[in-house]
C-alpha positions, 0 to 999 in steps of 0.5 A: 499499500505504501509503495502504491501511494509513493508511486502515485505521488511520484506520478502526480509530481511528474505529470505535465498537468501538475507542472502547468498548474504550478506555472499558472499559480506562480505570481507575475514578475512585476512590482505589483506581484512583489508588493502583493506578496509582501503586503498581503502575506508577510506584513499582516503576520509581522504586525500580528506578532508585534501588535497582536495583543494591543490590537485585540484589546482595542477591538474587544474594548470597541465591541463593548462600545459599538452601536452599529452593525458595521462597527461590530463586524469590524471589531469582530474581524480584528479580534478574529485576525489578531487574537492568536498573534502571528502564524509562523505557518502563514509567514513561511508560506509568504516567504516561500512564495517570495522565494518562488517569485524570484525563480 
């Protein structure tokens, strides 16, 4: 069974369809692609590592004083995003995409 799985994984990795899919996922080599990776994947995680506790405290305080539904959704979103701090996994994905961007 283990050999079947290894053979199937090797077959998928060497498939031309898989190679096409990887090429299609690769970010475009432009300033927009570079800044997109930096701004949407790396910067939020760095902010979460540095200011996660403060942002969560601000959002929880704001939830107590909110009057509108939009503000409630905003503060709930902030709590959801920054409550657990940064994610090393997401930061690693951003770094891997940044490295892949240059190759």
